[in-house]
BAFI-3210 file (N, C-alpha, C; in Angstrom, 3 decimals, decimal comma, padded with zeros to 6 digits):
// residues 308
n [1|2|3|4|5|6|7|8|9|10|11|12|13|14|15|16|17|18|19|20|21|22|23|24|25|26|27|28|29|30|31|32|33|34|35|36|37|38|39|40|41|42|43|44|45|46|47|48|49|50|51|52|53|54|55|56|57|58|59|60|61|62|63|64|65|66|67|68|69|70|71|72|73|74|75|76|77|78|79|80|81|82|83|84|85|86|87|88|89|90|91|92|93|94|95|96|97|98|99|100|101|102|103|104|105|106|107|108|109|110|111|112|113|114|115|116|117|118|119|120|121|122|123|124|125|126|127|128|129|130|131|132|133|134|135|136|137|138|139|140|141|142|143|144|145|146|147|148|149|150|151|152|153|154|155|156|157|158|159|160|161|162|163|164|165|166|167|168|169|170|171|172|173|174|175|176|177|178|179|180|181|182|183|184|185|186|187|188|189|190|191|192|193|194|195|196|197|198|199|200|201|202|203|204|205|206|207|208|209|210|211|212|213|214|215|216|217|218|219|220|221|222|223|224|225|226|227|228|229|230|231|232|233|234|235|236|237|238|239|240|241|242|243|244|245|246|247|248|249|250|251|252|253|254|255|256|257|258|259|260|261|262|263|264|265|266|267|268|269|270|271|272|273|274|275|276|277|278|279|280|281|282|283|284|285|286|287|288|289|290|291|292|293|294|295|296|297|298|299|300|301|302|303|304|305|306|307|308]
n.u [070,764|071,932|071,493|070,033|070,643|068,197|065,762|067,375|067,075|065,514|066,941|069,453|068,956|068,294|070,598|072,620|073,252|075,891|076,301|076,416|078,208|079,206|081,126|080,995|082,598|082,764|080,057|079,594|081,342|080,171|077,845|078,937|079,851|077,431|076,295|078,047|080,211|082,766|086,127|085,744|087,119|086,653|085,066|086,984|088,890|087,452|086,990|089,599|090,239|088,335|087,534|085,500|082,866|082,349|082,705|080,569|078,416|078,781|078,346|075,656|074,298|074,574|076,588|079,004|080,821|081,702|082,941|083,649|082,478|079,824|079,426|079,792|077,657|075,527|075,899|075,253|072,718|069,513|070,251|071,068|070,034|069,235|067,920|068,709|071,382|071,127|069,892|071,946|073,793|072,267|071,870|074,482|075,111|073,165|073,928|076,382|078,694|081,731|082,699|085,339|087,472|089,943|091,107|091,008|092,522|093,106|092,949|094,008|097,196|098,318|096,350|096,507|098,163|096,533|095,615|093,361|091,509|091,086|089,280|086,480|085,631|085,597|083,759|083,740|083,492|083,960|087,280|088,721|091,296|093,023|093,466|095,564|097,791|100,757|100,527|099,731|098,648|097,073|096,140|094,205|093,178|089,704|088,859|090,638|093,435|094,386|097,085|097,464|095,874|097,212|099,729|098,901|098,009|100,455|102,049|100,466|100,330|103,047|103,450|101,610|102,752|104,943|103,888|102,256|099,308|096,704|095,344|092,571|090,067|087,828|086,740|085,829|088,114|091,539|091,504|089,598|090,843|093,157|092,079|090,809|092,981|094,486|092,738|092,576|095,156|095,197|095,678|095,622|093,157|091,815|088,985|088,075|085,299|083,129|080,617|078,291|079,286|077,492|076,486|077,162|079,296|080,847|077,714|078,117|080,238|079,341|079,509|082,250|082,782|081,341|082,898|085,227|084,299|083,927|086,492|088,343|088,404|085,998|085,769|084,614|084,151|081,703|078,343|076,419|074,240|074,647|074,810|077,086|078,808|080,058|081,831|082,335|083,672|086,072|087,081|087,262|089,474|091,592|091,545|092,246|094,891|096,073|095,545|097,044|100,535|102,084|101,684|100,790|100,372|098,966|097,806|096,703|094,742|094,903|093,060|092,391|090,928|092,711|095,011|094,378|094,369|097,103|098,101|097,208|098,694|101,314|101,187|101,263|103,682|104,053|105,441|105,237|104,599|104,723|103,594|105,134|103,897|103,060|104,132|102,262|099,874|096,970|095,978|098,114|099,157|098,812|100,360|102,904|103,150|103,153|105,637|107,409|106,863|106,247|107,900|107,399|108,258|109,552|107,985|108,535|108,281|107,235|109,213|110,312|108,133|107,941|110,214|109,925]
n.v [134,743|131,870|128,718|125,926|122,401|120,346|119,163|118,732|118,438|116,104|114,334|114,251|112,804|110,473|109,558|107,512|104,204|102,021|098,754|095,139|094,784|097,235|099,680|102,546|104,629|103,942|104,120|106,828|107,899|107,008|108,531|111,130|110,880|110,703|113,226|115,201|116,498|114,845|115,505|117,656|120,090|121,326|119,476|117,404|118,610|118,878|116,200|115,345|116,823|116,074|113,443|111,164|110,465|112,162|114,660|114,686|114,628|117,099|118,819|118,308|118,986|121,618|122,874|123,946|126,822|129,556|130,869|128,990|126,680|127,457|127,752|125,085|123,888|125,077|123,949|121,287|121,365|120,043|117,617|115,692|112,755|110,140|108,043|108,139|107,465|104,900|103,646|103,706|101,980|099,656|099,135|098,688|096,324|094,577|094,309|093,240|094,791|096,330|098,452|100,550|102,006|104,302|102,631|100,104|097,095|097,068|099,666|102,207|103,335|105,602|107,563|109,159|111,232|113,176|114,684|116,793|116,666|114,097|111,046|110,093|107,543|104,449|102,750|099,444|097,247|094,025|092,730|093,842|093,665|094,331|097,006|097,442|096,611|096,752|099,355|101,017|103,842|104,073|106,270|108,331|109,875|110,020|109,998|108,176|107,440|105,029|104,576|105,354|103,440|101,094|101,487|101,589|098,946|097,571|098,674|098,051|095,233|094,591|095,728|094,341|091,813|092,292|092,412|094,552|096,191|097,509|100,674|102,690|104,865|103,753|104,940|105,643|104,891|105,298|104,581|102,450|100,630|100,028|098,703|096,513|095,203|094,487|092,649|090,743|089,867|088,481|089,910|092,175|094,663|097,898|099,900|103,231|105,047|107,887|108,010|106,006|102,599|100,931|102,251|102,092|103,728|105,035|104,068|102,508|100,962|098,984|096,119|095,763|096,863|095,073|092,802|093,702|093,985|091,317|090,161|091,985|095,069|097,564|100,920|103,588|106,786|107,690|107,041|103,999|104,188|106,865|109,449|110,231|113,378|116,470|117,676|115,490|113,812|115,225|115,059|112,316|111,890|112,690|110,681|108,420|109,166|109,066|106,591|104,958|104,164|105,457|107,402|107,105|108,846|108,221|109,199|112,513|115,302|118,910|119,767|117,611|115,456|113,728|115,140|116,474|114,392|113,771|116,185|116,136|113,965|114,955|117,062|115,868|114,741|112,341|109,985|110,774|109,863|110,293|109,458|110,062|111,368|111,614|114,769|116,116|115,318|116,117|114,692|114,010|116,300|117,184|115,338|115,964|118,498|117,918|116,674|118,671|120,996|120,287|118,367|115,636|112,204|110,855|108,263|105,262|102,569|099,540|098,937|101,448|102,586|100,831|101,357|103,969]
n.w [107,981|109,673|108,260|109,687|110,102|108,799|111,014|113,285|116,085|116,619|115,041|116,210|118,484|117,258|116,089|113,958|115,083|116,194|114,786|114,598|112,563|111,564|113,087|115,345|114,305|111,570|110,782|111,234|109,344|106,986|107,165|106,882|104,246|102,959|103,285|102,483|099,865|097,897|098,902|100,626|102,515|105,004|106,328|106,507|108,184|110,558|111,220|111,570|113,818|115,781|115,441|113,528|114,469|116,738|115,541|113,746|115,547|116,849|114,707|113,865|116,112|116,219|117,720|117,045|115,927|113,686|110,559|108,524|109,496|109,510|106,765|105,972|107,378|106,051|103,538|103,975|104,910|105,246|104,179|105,951|107,572|109,743|108,536|105,873|106,094|107,180|105,022|103,112|104,297|104,416|101,664|100,954|102,369|101,297|098,647|098,808|099,010|100,255|102,973|103,415|105,799|107,213|109,145|108,157|106,950|104,220|103,388|101,214|101,711|100,626|100,479|102,675|101,994|100,992|103,042|104,750|102,717|102,037|101,196|103,263|103,595|101,741|099,237|098,136|095,476|094,807|094,920|097,650|098,608|096,592|096,753|098,399|097,111|094,990|092,806|089,696|087,944|084,845|082,520|080,240|077,120|076,253|073,599|072,160|070,021|067,487|067,804|070,502|071,841|071,138|072,341|074,995|075,391|075,120|077,205|079,455|079,404|079,859|082,400|083,989|083,795|085,348|087,838|088,624|089,778|087,882|087,790|086,967|085,410|084,175|081,918|078,454|075,742|076,505|079,277|079,390|077,675|079,131|081,380|080,070|078,880|081,116|082,308|080,247|080,303|082,578|084,871|087,711|088,276|089,029|089,132|089,452|090,350|089,690|090,660|092,621|093,416|092,321|090,211|087,206|084,992|082,104|080,520|078,312|078,968|080,615|080,526|080,693|083,234|084,793|084,473|085,698|088,305|088,933|088,642|089,559|091,175|092,020|092,904|094,991|096,549|097,142|098,285|097,565|094,762|094,220|091,830|089,148|088,869|087,451|089,317|090,974|089,227|088,889|091,494|091,677|090,081|091,721|093,568|092,075|091,483|093,980|095,133|093,470|093,085|091,242|088,215|084,815|081,857|078,832|076,435|075,866|075,319|075,089|076,966|078,479|080,947|082,054|082,518|084,788|086,636|086,549|087,536|090,191|091,117|090,822|092,612|095,094|095,102|093,711|091,348|087,907|084,618|081,039|077,796|074,741|071,607|068,083|066,812|065,442|066,414|068,062|070,147|071,678|072,689|075,329|076,750|075,817|076,882|079,624|079,822|078,898|080,468|083,094|084,075|083,784|083,377|080,400|078,787|077,144|077,144|078,877|080,675|081,236|082,605|084,733|086,233|086,929]
ca.u [070,629|072,505|070,503|070,340|070,369|066,795|065,407|068,526|066,698|065,152|067,980|070,543|068,525|068,204|071,843|072,821|073,945|076,749|075,695|077,387|079,156|079,815|081,319|080,542|083,401|082,363|078,729|079,740|081,982|079,129|076,997|079,660|079,858|076,073|075,851|079,032|080,802|084,164|087,152|085,350|088,244|086,151|084,708|088,204|089,522|086,648|087,237|090,962|090,268|087,414|087,098|084,322|081,604|082,157|082,558|079,192|077,538|078,936|077,742|074,198|073,729|074,812|077,434|080,210|080,643|082,768|082,509|083,781|081,473|078,540|079,350|079,583|076,297|074,625|076,046|074,632|071,358|068,485|070,769|071,316|068,951|069,647|067,317|069,546|072,579|070,711|069,647|073,246|074,373|071,433|072,176|075,832|075,030|072,318|074,608|077,660|079,827|082,472|083,042|086,675|087,837|091,400|091,588|090,897|093,826|093,334|092,823|095,216|097,986|098,623|095,299|096,940|098,811|095,524|095,324|091,955|090,634|091,030|087,970|086,175|085,547|085,518|082,951|084,452|082,760|084,990|088,381|089,281|092,727|093,791|093,774|096,804|098,859|101,585|099,622|100,105|097,508|097,230|094,994|094,384|092,066|088,546|088,922|091,980|093,796|094,882|098,425|097,330|095,367|098,265|100,726|098,285|098,063|101,838|102,463|099,696|100,782|104,355|103,330|100,937|103,757|105,861|103,192|101,552|097,858|096,405|094,260|092,113|088,754|086,759|086,178|086,128|089,453|092,724|091,126|088,959|091,832|094,030|091,343|090,591|094,252|094,831|091,888|092,977|096,470|094,966|096,262|094,711|092,795|090,903|088,294|087,603|084,134|082,711|079,340|078,288|079,834|076,385|076,080|078,193|079,389|079,739|076,863|078,687|081,246|078,687|080,044|083,621|082,724|080,896|084,068|086,137|083,712|084,122|087,900|089,159|087,691|085,436|085,905|084,044|084,014|080,315|077,505|075,675|073,130|075,030|075,053|078,302|078,666|081,332|082,698|082,744|084,696|087,332|087,560|087,627|090,838|092,563|091,560|093,070|096,287|096,620|095,501|098,164|101,862|102,561|100,686|101,248|099,393|099,326|097,388|095,905|094,660|095,264|092,068|092,007|090,812|093,886|095,985|093,980|094,889|098,548|098,355|097,032|099,842|102,474|101,007|101,614|105,018|104,096|106,041|104,325|105,209|103,859|104,023|105,153|103,198|103,419|104,021|101,079|098,665|096,372|095,719|099,331|099,646|098,858|101,510|104,106|103,204|103,572|107,076|108,154|106,631|106,006|108,910|106,993|109,252|109,156|107,775|108,489|108,154|106,834|110,390|110,373|107,073|108,235|111,293|109,615]
ca.v [133,821|130,558|127,654|124,744|121,124|120,021|118,121|118,399|118,047|114,695|113,539|114,032|111,708|109,260|109,368|106,095|103,460|100,949|097,434|094,060|094,805|098,550|100,365|103,933|105,439|103,633|104,670|108,278|108,207|106,840|109,718|112,246|110,664|110,935|114,629|116,125|116,133|114,423|116,538|118,788|120,305|121,621|118,158|116,706|119,249|118,527|114,799|115,287|117,436|115,488|112,090|111,219|110,409|113,360|115,785|114,648|115,031|118,539|119,540|118,202|119,621|123,052|123,359|124,566|128,138|129,998|131,057|127,757|125,755|127,944|127,403|123,635|123,610|125,476|122,998|119,997|121,575|119,265|116,365|114,690|111,995|108,774|107,111|108,140|106,703|103,501|103,121|103,483|100,776|098,527|098,847|098,132|094,931|093,792|094,073|092,588|095,704|096,566|099,832|100,650|103,237|104,334|101,567|098,819|096,593|097,321|101,093|102,650|104,202|106,848|108,566|110,055|112,391|114,183|115,481|116,983|116,440|112,659|110,409|109,660|106,090|103,965|101,570|098,549|096,135|093,124|092,321|095,011|093,471|094,934|098,404|097,511|096,027|097,693|099,755|102,107|104,371|104,316|107,097|109,028|110,482|109,207|109,862|107,647|107,048|103,665|104,599|105,387|102,161|100,089|101,740|101,198|097,485|097,134|099,064|097,320|093,838|094,528|096,055|093,204|090,753|092,667|092,356|095,784|096,331|098,642|101,527|103,683|105,421|103,040|105,760|105,176|105,229|104,744|103,925|101,174|099,713|099,583|097,695|095,310|094,503|093,868|091,465|089,757|089,361|087,840|090,739|092,862|096,018|098,620|101,019|104,230|105,702|109,175|107,766|104,802|101,400|100,271|103,133|101,959|104,859|105,224|102,893|101,671|100,086|098,134|094,761|095,855|097,069|093,814|091,924|094,224|093,644|089,884|089,746|093,029|095,855|098,866|101,742|104,934|107,391|108,105|105,892|103,333|104,951|108,245|109,717|111,003|114,777|117,041|117,835|114,167|113,320|115,884|114,481|110,935|111,916|112,759|109,360|107,581|109,573|108,778|105,143|104,400|104,601|106,365|107,639|107,218|109,403|107,680|110,226|113,559|116,571|120,072|119,964|116,276|115,223|112,986|116,112|116,755|113,278|113,961|117,337|115,679|113,122|115,830|117,906|115,118|114,199|111,010|109,942|110,890|109,663|110,603|108,835|111,018|110,952|112,448|116,198|116,595|114,747|116,882|113,768|113,881|117,626|117,255|114,552|116,744|119,596|117,345|116,422|119,910|122,042|119,816|117,402|114,232|111,338|110,349|106,808|104,613|101,120|099,095|099,037|102,843|102,783|099,992|101,961|105,389]
ca.w [109,118|109,410|108,062|110,474|109,472|109,003|111,977|114,128|117,444|116,646|114,406|117,158|119,352|116,453|115,358|113,654|116,118|115,726|114,783|114,745|111,452|111,403|114,351|115,394|113,388|110,200|110,534|111,138|108,064|105,975|107,265|106,258|102,799|102,465|103,382|101,931|098,590|097,998|098,981|101,480|103,431|106,351|106,860|106,854|109,340|111,731|111,555|112,104|115,150|116,772|115,106|112,665|115,204|117,540|114,618|113,246|116,645|117,054|113,592|113,801|117,311|116,062|118,801|116,512|115,328|112,806|109,170|107,759|110,013|109,008|105,344|105,901|107,825|104,972|102,437|104,281|105,405|104,575|103,633|106,982|108,188|110,081|107,589|104,678|106,439|107,311|103,685|102,477|104,890|103,994|100,262|100,933|102,815|100,405|097,382|099,066|098,915|101,494|103,338|103,970|106,503|107,396|110,023|107,466|106,519|102,807|103,081|100,506|102,581|099,947|100,649|103,745|101,385|100,657|104,224|105,103|101,565|101,763|101,368|104,630|103,501|100,368|098,944|097,227|094,875|094,308|095,780|098,328|098,860|095,504|097,072|099,162|096,307|094,224|091,723|088,808|087,192|083,411|082,150|078,972|076,403|075,883|072,143|071,929|068,666|067,395|068,394|071,955|072,315|070,988|073,379|076,266|075,464|075,329|078,552|080,459|079,419|080,502|083,823|084,628|083,891|086,426|089,109|088,967|089,661|087,004|088,283|085,995|085,696|083,458|080,845|077,105|075,287|077,162|080,535|079,092|077,100|080,215|082,139|079,253|078,693|082,399|082,465|079,245|080,709|083,874|085,904|088,627|087,876|089,908|088,486|090,409|089,748|090,233|091,327|093,433|092,774|091,626|089,110|086,186|084,066|081,170|080,358|077,262|079,564|081,616|080,518|081,194|084,677|085,392|084,500|086,722|089,605|089,161|088,682|090,147|092,179|091,672|094,106|094,992|097,871|097,291|098,651|096,489|094,213|093,916|090,411|088,884|088,461|087,005|090,474|091,454|088,306|089,231|092,739|091,352|089,543|092,823|094,204|091,206|091,612|095,309|095,348|092,721|093,508|090,208|087,172|083,432|080,921|077,525|075,475|076,505|074,627|075,912|078,018|078,935|082,378|082,503|083,012|086,163|087,423|086,644|088,407|091,572|091,451|090,964|093,796|096,308|094,939|093,119|090,019|086,772|083,311|079,889|076,549|073,630|070,400|066,931|067,109|064,727|067,011|069,165|071,241|072,481|073,085|076,784|077,199|075,528|077,845|080,898|079,752|078,703|081,462|084,458|084,472|083,693|082,741|079,090|078,854|075,831|077,295|080,204|081,536|081,698|083,595|085,893|087,016|087,124]
c.u [071,211|071,412|070,926|070,039|068,952|066,620|066,503|068,128|066,375|066,254|069,140|070,205|068,506|069,470|072,093|073,655|074,793|075,992|076,796|078,443|079,913|079,922|080,912|081,297|082,976|081,017|078,787|080,370|081,011|078,200|077,659|079,669|078,492|075,732|076,832|079,567|082,250|085,115|086,818|086,391|087,783|085,720|085,956|088,881|088,768|086,918|088,640|090,998|089,471|087,137|085,776|083,016|081,348|081,991|081,140|078,220|077,589|078,264|076,226|073,527|073,947|075,644|078,664|079,886|081,848|082,289|082,566|082,747|080,085|078,355|079,108|078,160|075,282|074,693|075,286|073,198|070,353|068,947|070,933|070,029|069,497|069,093|068,140|070,799|072,241|070,474|070,957|073,890|073,594|071,740|073,561|075,815|074,295|073,044|076,008|078,877|080,541|082,648|084,408|086,854|089,349|091,949|091,560|092,264|094,132|093,095|094,107|095,990|098,248|097,577|095,635|097,552|097,822|095,142|093,834|091,000|090,505|089,600|087,739|086,043|085,481|084,548|083,702|083,518|083,804|086,047|089,076|090,775|093,588|094,184|095,060|097,950|099,654|100,826|100,156|098,868|097,897|095,979|095,266|093,079|090,925|088,546|090,321|092,199|094,231|096,271|098,328|096,845|096,427|099,338|100,175|098,328|099,466|102,315|101,774|100,136|102,109|104,277|102,628|101,929|104,740|105,156|102,461|100,043|097,581|095,178|093,873|090,665|087,594|086,097|086,434|087,589|090,542|092,369|090,573|089,940|092,780|093,345|091,208|091,879|094,684|094,028|092,310|094,317|096,413|095,687|095,192|094,403|091,730|090,310|087,754|086,495|083,811|081,355|079,434|078,803|078,748|075,852|077,168|078,142|080,773|078,971|077,390|079,760|080,660|079,307|081,476|083,623|082,234|082,052|085,063|085,611|083,947|085,587|088,824|088,401|087,197|085,346|085,213|084,051|082,615|079,440|076,835|074,479|073,472|075,344|076,367|077,957|080,036|082,303|083,209|083,746|086,053|087,927|087,939|089,072|091,883|092,660|092,394|094,551|096,899|096,500|096,713|099,496|102,500|101,555|101,362|100,104|099,819|098,992|096,548|095,933|094,949|094,291|091,600|091,919|091,991|094,972|095,664|094,478|096,390|098,891|098,211|098,237|101,095|102,395|101,396|102,945|105,100|104,768|104,970|105,121|104,217|104,464|104,029|104,386|103,666|103,218|102,821|099,774|098,178|096,146|096,939|099,837|099,749|100,037|102,806|104,258|103,651|105,083|107,864|108,062|106,562|106,933|108,468|108,066|108,720|109,131|107,673|108,300|107,650|107,999|110,558|109,359|107,376|109,279|111,069|109,739]
c.v [132,462|129,511|126,426|123,492|120,703|118,905|117,789|117,906|116,559|113,822|113,272|112,851|110,384|109,018|107,888|105,410|102,354|099,617|096,388|094,071|096,127|099,259|101,834|104,818|105,207|104,251|106,193|108,674|108,020|108,058|110,920|112,115|110,935|112,422|115,632|115,603|115,676|115,624|117,724|118,987|120,625|120,340|117,424|117,273|118,915|117,096|114,633|115,775|116,650|114,003|112,150|111,298|111,685|114,592|115,845|115,103|116,537|119,336|119,499|118,794|121,125|123,651|124,109|125,901|128,483|130,038|129,757|126,721|126,157|127,569|125,907|123,285|123,973|124,491|121,705|120,128|120,781|117,919|115,279|114,060|110,625|107,745|107,012|107,301|105,215|102,867|102,826|102,204|099,535|098,130|098,221|096,654|094,061|093,417|093,488|093,474|095,788|098,061|099,809|102,003|103,208|103,240|100,187|098,389|096,884|098,781|101,551|103,683|105,563|107,933|109,549|111,331|113,498|115,043|115,579|116,812|114,956|112,127|110,015|108,149|105,727|102,786|100,739|097,437|095,211|092,867|093,532|094,881|094,112|096,381|098,540|096,821|097,127|098,076|100,944|102,543|104,566|105,031|107,786|109,453|109,499|108,950|109,397|107,323|105,589|103,542|104,531|104,060|101,073|100,248|101,308|099,696|097,003|097,443|098,215|095,867|093,701|094,780|094,943|092,050|091,018|092,814|093,615|095,612|097,602|099,388|102,511|104,054|104,851|103,862|105,087|105,486|104,529|103,994|102,524|100,165|099,187|098,490|096,392|094,505|093,821|092,594|090,360|089,121|088,644|088,583|091,366|094,259|096,587|099,793|101,950|105,032|107,017|109,089|106,499|103,585|100,581|101,110|103,124|103,125|104,855|103,926|101,955|100,725|099,185|096,745|094,739|095,995|095,816|092,835|092,378|093,873|092,180|089,524|090,756|093,757|097,162|099,661|103,083|105,468|107,946|106,879|105,244|104,176|106,369|108,405|110,482|112,435|115,293|117,166|116,489|113,511|113,931|115,304|113,010|110,880|111,953|111,418|108,385|107,873|109,188|107,311|104,493|104,954|105,548|106,402|107,775|107,772|108,979|108,664|111,245|114,803|117,710|120,308|118,622|116,196|114,440|113,918|116,494|115,641|113,423|115,113|116,959|114,840|113,977|116,643|117,193|114,380|112,793|111,058|109,985|110,701|109,978|109,994|109,884|110,470|111,789|113,933|116,815|116,138|115,583|115,998|113,573|115,220|117,769|116,481|115,333|117,904|119,095|117,138|117,723|120,861|121,544|118,676|115,956|113,434|110,818|108,825|106,227|103,111|100,794|099,155|100,443|103,083|102,022|100,646|103,444|105,783]
c.w [108,734|109,301|108,844|109,678|109,826|110,024|112,961|115,515|117,524|116,069|115,344|118,065|118,600|115,638|115,134|114,720|115,502|115,765|114,835|113,654|111,402|112,754|114,233|114,414|111,947|109,870|110,398|109,810|106,899|105,974|106,606|104,736|102,180|102,389|102,806|100,605|098,797|098,057|099,858|102,582|104,849|107,050|107,338|108,088|110,623|112,179|112,134|113,547|116,193|116,571|114,367|113,438|116,006|116,653|114,063|114,326|116,861|115,943|113,650|115,034|117,309|117,204|118,312|115,860|114,467|111,376|108,371|108,204|109,509|107,545|105,165|106,292|106,739|103,801|102,709|104,779|104,576|104,061|104,697|107,492|108,540|109,105|106,304|104,918|106,534|105,945|102,966|102,995|104,465|102,552|100,140|101,295|101,793|099,117|097,569|098,899|100,266|101,718|104,001|104,637|106,722|108,316|109,366|106,930|105,049|102,407|102,386|101,329|101,951|100,108|101,768|103,182|101,018|101,856|104,496|103,927|101,224|101,889|102,823|104,705|102,027|100,304|097,917|096,775|094,250|095,361|096,414|098,569|097,782|095,813|097,885|098,425|095,603|092,964|090,938|088,028|085,739|082,946|080,821|078,352|076,167|074,380|071,751|070,456|068,671|067,998|069,916|072,512|072,221|072,057|074,739|076,449|075,801|076,743|079,608|080,550|080,153|081,992|084,596|084,809|085,030|087,772|089,534|088,844|088,868|087,531|087,189|086,306|084,918|082,357|079,496|076,782|076,076|078,439|080,277|078,539|078,173|081,044|081,340|079,098|079,979|082,617|081,501|079,594|082,050|085,005|086,771|088,128|088,802|089,133|089,558|089,737|090,436|090,913|092,156|092,682|092,089|090,476|088,049|085,205|083,432|080,921|079,278|077,763|080,650|081,680|081,036|082,709|085,399|085,496|085,563|088,111|089,950|089,401|089,348|091,236|091,574|092,958|093,915|096,411|098,085|097,549|097,439|096,057|093,821|092,438|090,228|088,473|088,039|088,173|090,965|090,520|088,622|090,507|092,562|090,850|090,657|093,529|093,387|091,450|092,949|095,699|094,692|093,234|092,498|089,073|085,811|082,587|079,516|076,406|076,216|075,637|075,591|077,063|078,597|080,448|082,934|083,028|084,449|087,086|087,626|087,582|089,875|092,008|091,674|092,247|095,081|096,145|094,402|091,747|088,927|085,488|082,215|078,634|075,446|072,435|069,227|067,245|066,404|065,366|068,184|070,379|072,137|073,001|074,600|077,353|076,983|076,508|079,221|080,937|079,715|079,897|082,900|084,888|084,492|082,964|081,418|079,134|077,448|075,928|078,689|081,178|082,082|082,815|084,870|086,807|087,293|088,594]
res [x|x|x|x|x|x|x|x|x|x|x|x|x|x|x|x|x|x|x|x|x|x|x|x|x|x|x|x|x|x|x|x|x|x|x|x|x|x|x|x|x|x|x|x|x|x|x|x|x|x|x|x|x|x|x|x|x|x|x|x|x|x|x|x|x|x|x|x|x|x|x|x|x|x|x|x|x|x|x|x|x|x|x|x|x|x|x|x|x|x|x|x|x|x|x|x|x|x|x|x|x|x|x|x|x|x|x|x|x|x|x|x|x|x|x|x|x|x|x|x|x|x|x|x|x|x|x|x|x|x|x|x|x|x|x|x|x|x|x|x|x|x|x|x|x|x|x|x|x|x|x|x|x|x|x|x|x|x|x|x|x|x|x|x|x|x|x|x|x|x|x|x|x|x|x|x|x|x|x|x|x|x|x|x|x|x|x|x|x|x|x|x|x|x|x|x|x|x|x|x|x|x|x|x|x|x|x|x|x|x|x|x|x|x|x|x|x|x|x|x|x|x|x|x|x|x|x|x|x|x|x|x|x|x|x|x|x|x|x|x|x|x|x|x|x|x|x|x|x|x|x|x|x|x|x|x|x|x|x|x|x|x|x|x|x|x|x|x|x|x|x|x|x|x|x|x|x|x|x|x|x|x|x|x|x|x|x|x|x|x|x|x|x|x|x|x|x|x|x|x|x|x|x|x|x|x|x|x]
***
């Protein structure tokens, strides 16, 4: 038997209403972000077909049928409540975050390339205008080597000097070094998180993320308070790859999450570069594979990355 969304009869009547700050579309998108996981293709198709608000109404009133709709309804069963949506909006306002939707002037245009798997909205902590600047993702291994960190510093400094905003995932290793160098060079940097913008992760980078929030921007497609999970990290990688205009992988082992970011960028036709390393270094094996098997451009300098 198909499981209905808990409390649909009363919840439909109590659907979140637009207020003086957030319009109906924004509130509906917040609701979708609260009840579904990033990258949900059925959610995206419904919104494309009906608009965010009408798609939500159709779902919670159980008016839609079909196997994919049934599966979506089962996934969100018990998660929808106007109170949950109201709390997300209240926390957003109280902490001074912004909610961006596709109609916002600083919505990253590149997210359109994700089609029905695109984020429904984004939470931004800091300077949202950075999301509409010329940006490049610099990503790599958490267990970075001294070589990888030195190359990251050199590339980042050169790219900041050339006016690029540096996008990364705030992880240990290459990501953290890219953010720190951008800040030290008085450049712009954007950190994309797998959890809420108020859930700094990893905790060892709390001070770094606080600096990014003050001088740059922290971004997430999940509501405030959301904890990071393995799936959300994977989906975070696609957001990094599509917010940025191109992606550089500095170091990556054979199973590095940075390869997932590069794969997302390649899938939507974005330029991808990789830094070569010693042939004896396991930390560079993923970069070498990107160059040999997937046509990534070999990057040896900021000039190479700038013209990628």
